[in-house]
C-alpha positions in Angstrom: -0.4 19.8 13.2 2.8 18.1 12.0 2.3 14.8 9.8 4.7 11.9 9.1 4.5 10.0 5.9 5.0 6.4 4.8 4.9 4.6 1.3 4.6 1.1 1.3 4.9 -1.3 -1.7 1.7 -3.3 -1.7 1.9 -5.4 -5.0 2.8 -6.1 -8.4 0.1 -6.9 -11.0 -0.4 -10.7 -11.6 -2.0 -12.7 -14.4 -2.5 -15.4 -12.1 -6.0 -15.0 -10.3 -4.9 -17.0 -7.4 -1.7 -14.8 -6.6 -3.7 -11.8 -7.2 -6.0 -13.0 -4.3 -3.4 -13.7 -2.2 -1.7 -10.3 -2.7 -4.8 -8.6 -2.0 -5.6 -10.3 0.9 -2.2 -9.4 2.5 -2.3 -5.7 1.5 -5.7 -5.5 3.1 -3.8 -7.3 6.5 -1.2 -5.0 6.3 -3.3 -1.9 5.9 -5.2 -3.0 8.8 -2.3 -3.4 10.9 -1.2 0.1 10.0 -4.4 1.8 10.6 -4.5 0.3 14.0 -0.9 2.2 14.5 -2.8 5.6 13.3 -1.5 5.2 10.0 -4.4 6.7 7.3 -4.2 5.7 3.6 -4.4 9.1 1.8 -3.3 7.8 -2.0 -2.6 5.0 -3.9 0.2 5.0 -6.6 0.6 3.0 -9.8 4.2 2.8 -11.1 3.9 1.3 -14.9 7.1 -0.9 -15.6 8.6 -2.4 -18.5 6.5 -5.2 -20.1 2.9 -3.6 -18.9 3.5 -4.7 -15.6 2.6 -2.4 -12.7 3.8 -1.8 -9.2 1.7 -0.4 -6.3 2.5 1.8 -3.2 0.3 3.0 -1.0 0.8 6.5 0.9 -0.1 6.9 4.3 0.1 9.5 7.0 -0.4 10.3 10.7 -0.1 12.7 13.1 3.4 12.9 14.5 4.1 12.8 18.1 7.0 14.4 20.0 
């Protein structure tokens, strides 16, 4: 079986709780759309940046066709 992979940006930490909830909802929506296309979430990567903030990326895979 051959796989293809995708890494997507899903958000950055925020001290604003309302902004955090919005980003969380948007990320769930995006992951559901990608799931409908056959992508499976296999890992979630935090990337620590300067200023104690963290960016997050999702790693996905699906079976490669053709």
